[in-house]
C-alpha positions in Angstrom: -38.9 13.8 -15.9 -36.9 11.5 -13.8 -33.8 12.1 -15.9 -34.3 15.9 -15.8 -34.8 15.7 -12.0 -31.6 13.8 -11.5 -29.8 16.1 -13.9 -31.0 19.2 -12.1 -30.0 17.7 -8.7 -26.5 17.0 -10.1 -26.1 20.5 -11.4 -27.3 21.9 -8.0 -24.8 19.7 -6.1 -21.9 20.7 -8.5 -22.8 24.4 -8.2 -22.8 24.2 -4.4 -19.5 22.3 -4.5 -17.8 24.8 -6.8 -19.0 27.7 -4.7 -17.7 26.1 -1.5 -14.2 26.6 -0.1 -13.2 23.0 -0.9 -14.5 23.3 -4.5 -12.5 26.4 -5.1 -9.4 24.7 -3.7 -10.0 21.7 -5.9 -10.2 23.9 -9.0 -7.0 25.7 -7.9 -5.2 22.4 -7.3 -6.3 20.7 -10.6 -5.4 23.8 -12.7 -2.1 24.0 -10.9 -1.3 20.3 -11.7 -2.1 21.0 -15.3 0.3 23.9 -15.4 3.0 21.9 -13.7 2.8 19.3 -16.6 3.0 22.1 -19.1 6.1 23.5 -17.4 7.8 20.1 -17.6 7.0 19.8 -21.3 8.0 23.4 -22.1 11.2 23.2 -20.0 12.2 19.9 -21.7 11.8 21.3 -25.2 13.8 24.4 -24.2 16.5 22.2 -22.8 16.9 20.7 -26.2 18.8 23.9 -27.1 21.4 23.0 -24.5 21.7 19.5 -26.0 22.2 21.1 -29.4 25.1 23.1 -28.0 26.7 20.0 -26.6 26.3 18.3 -29.9 27.5 21.3 -31.9 24.1 21.8 -33.5 23.0 25.0 -31.8 21.5 27.3 -34.5 21.0 24.6 -37.1 17.9 25.4 -39.0 17.2 23.8 -42.4 16.8 26.1 -45.4 13.3 24.8 -46.2 10.2 25.8 -44.2 9.0 22.2 -43.7 8.4 20.8 -40.2 10.8 18.2 -38.9 13.5 18.8 -41.5 16.6 16.6 -41.4 18.9 19.6 -40.9 17.1 21.0 -37.9 18.5 20.9 -34.4 16.6 19.2 -31.6 15.3 22.6 -30.2 14.0 23.5 -33.7 12.3 20.2 -34.0 10.7 20.8 -30.6 9.5 24.2 -31.7 8.0 22.6 -34.8 6.0 20.3 -32.6 4.8 23.4 -30.7 3.5 24.9 -34.0 1.3 21.8 -34.9 -2.5 21.8 -35.1 -2.6 19.6 -32.0 -0.8 22.3 -29.9 -3.0 25.0 -31.5 -6.0 23.2 -29.9 -4.2 22.8 -26.6 -3.3 26.5 -26.3 -6.9 27.7 -25.5 -7.1 25.0 -22.9 -3.8 26.1 -21.4 -4.9 29.7 -21.4 -8.1 28.6 -19.6 -6.0 26.8 -17.0 -4.0 29.9 -16.4 -7.1 32.1 -16.1 -8.7 29.7 -13.7 -5.6 29.3 -11.6 -5.1 33.1 -11.4 -8.8 33.9 -10.7 -9.3 31.3 -8.0 -5.9 32.2 -6.5 -7.2 35.8 -6.2 -10.6 34.7 -4.8 -9.0 32.4 -2.2 -6.5 35.1 -1.2 -9.3 37.7 -0.8 -11.3 35.2 1.3 -8.2 34.7 3.5 -7.7 38.4 3.8 -11.2 38.8 5.1 -11.0 35.8 7.5 -7.5 36.3 8.9 -6.8 39.9 8.3 -3.8 39.4 6.1 -2.8 38.5 2.5 -2.0 34.8 3.0 -2.5 31.9 0.7 -5.5 29.7 1.5 -4.9 27.3 4.3 -5.9 23.7 4.9 -7.0 21.9 8.1 -3.6 20.1 8.6 -1.6 23.3 8.3 1.8 23.3 9.9 2.3 25.5 12.9 4.9 27.6 11.1 4.4 28.4 7.4 7.3 28.7 5.0 7.9 32.1 3.4 6.5 30.7 0.2 3.3 29.6 1.9 2.8 33.1 3.3 3.5 34.9 0.1 2.0 32.6 -2.6 -0.3 35.5 -3.8 2.6 37.9 -4.1 4.7 35.3 -5.9 1.8 34.6 -8.2 1.6 38.3 -9.2 5.3 38.4 -9.8 5.1 35.3 -12.0 2.1 36.7 -13.9 3.9 40.0 -14.6 7.0 38.3 -15.9 4.8 35.9 -17.9 3.5 38.9 -19.9 7.1 40.0 -20.4 8.1 36.6 -21.5 5.2 36.3 -24.1 6.4 39.4 -25.9 9.8 37.7 -26.5 8.8 34.3 -27.8 5.0 33.5 -28.2 4.2 36.9 -29.8 6.9 36.3 -32.4 6.2 32.7 -33.2 2.9 31.1 -32.3 0.9 34.3 -32.4 2.3 35.1 -35.8 1.3 31.6 -37.1 -2.2 32.1 -35.6 -2.8 35.4 -37.4 -1.2 34.2 -40.6 1.7 36.6 -40.5 5.4 35.9 -40.9 6.6 34.0 -37.8 10.3 33.9 -36.9 11.7 30.6 -38.3 14.8 30.5 -36.3 14.0 29.9 -32.5 17.8 30.0 -31.7 17.9 33.6 -32.9 15.1 34.5 -30.5 16.9 32.8 -27.6 20.1 34.7 -28.3 18.4 38.1 -28.9 16.6 37.7 -25.6 19.1 36.1 -23.2 22.1 37.7 -24.8 21.2 40.9 -22.9 22.6 40.5 -19.4 19.8 42.7 -17.9 17.1 40.6 -19.4 18.9 37.4 -18.3 19.0 38.8 -14.8 15.3 39.5 -14.8 14.5 36.1 -16.1 16.6 34.6 -13.3 14.5 36.5 -10.7 11.4 35.1 -12.5 12.8 31.6 -12.3 13.4 32.0 -8.5 9.8 33.2 -8.0 8.6 30.1 -10.0 10.7 27.8 -7.9 9.3 29.3 -4.6 5.7 29.1 -5.9 6.1 25.5 -7.1 8.0 24.4 -4.1 5.0 25.1 -1.9 2.2 24.7 -4.5 3.2 21.1 -5.5 2.6 19.4 -2.2 -0.1 21.8 -1.2 -2.3 20.9 -4.2 -2.4 17.3 -2.9 -3.1 18.4 0.6 -5.9 20.7 -0.5 -7.8 17.8 -2.2 -7.2 15.4 0.7 -4.7 13.1 -1.2 -2.2 13.1 1.7 -1.5 12.2 5.3 1.2 12.8 7.8 3.5 10.3 6.3 2.9 11.3 2.6 2.9 15.0 3.4 6.7 14.8 4.2 7.3 12.7 1.1 5.3 15.1 -1.1 7.3 18.1 0.2 10.5 16.4 -0.8 9.1 15.4 -4.2 7.9 19.0 -4.6 11.4 20.4 -4.0 12.8 17.9 -6.5 10.2 18.6 -9.2 10.3 22.4 -8.9 14.1 22.3 -8.9 14.3 20.2 -12.1 11.8 22.5 -13.8 13.6 25.7 -12.9 17.0 24.2 -13.8 15.7 23.3 -17.3 14.8 26.9 -17.9 17.8 28.3 -16.2 20.2 26.1 -18.2 18.4 27.2 -21.4 18.8 30.9 -20.6 22.4 30.8 -19.5 23.4 28.6 -22.4 21.7 31.1 -24.8 23.7 33.9 -23.2 26.9 32.0 -23.8 26.0 31.1 -27.4 25.0 34.8 -28.1 28.5 35.9 -27.2 30.3 33.2 -29.0 31.8 33.7 -32.5 29.1 31.6 -34.2 26.3 33.3 -32.3 27.6 36.8 -33.1 27.6 35.8 -36.8 24.0 34.7 -36.6 22.9 37.9 -34.8 24.8 40.1 -37.3 23.2 38.3 -40.2 19.8 38.8 -38.7 20.5 42.6 -38.4 21.5 42.8 -42.0 18.4 40.9 -43.1 16.1 43.4 -41.5 
């Protein structure tokens, strides 16, 4: 009975915490930190395609269907890693992180709307007198990012990981998907807009997640803001370099040959 009593008290405390404003901010911050780590990993793997171009290996895919083949370029090897069983387990966790971040972002924004009469991102006690544009529009930026995320998934995830998951024929040449997507200047332009929205969202969200859970002070707040700018800039540059490089490769002689061969194979 003593154990049950302690367990019940623990659940009661946790339920109260998660329903509180601090608890909601804590979940929003932790889920945000998890997504930042994912973006760093995802951006790094994508940047392998740029390294492949510098080494003259862009588009190199071995004839066999084995993972980590000798003839594969770095980007293909990175994509092979993303198709392993380990990543298949992580995907639902990642999806849950996105859902939590989105849901709690909406909840906190609605609460702010009711309290302050405007659509603003949740605020903390040590809020600066003048918010940045990003701070005032985190909810709107989040909606823009979410909309483009769905657009992005149709270009890559739906043609690779999803096909593996349902046992259908997945695209074996990730370089081809890069060129088919970013070779279109209009799509490239839309992605650049998305990257800017991500940068603005990360720029404020990085240091804010530390502030929201109390891991900051006046001295470290300034440092975290600088670190946030550096981290968000690196992440976005990784994705931007990948997209621009794919556009260049798609309009190169070798890239045109790959695209033409793909059309004939359909």
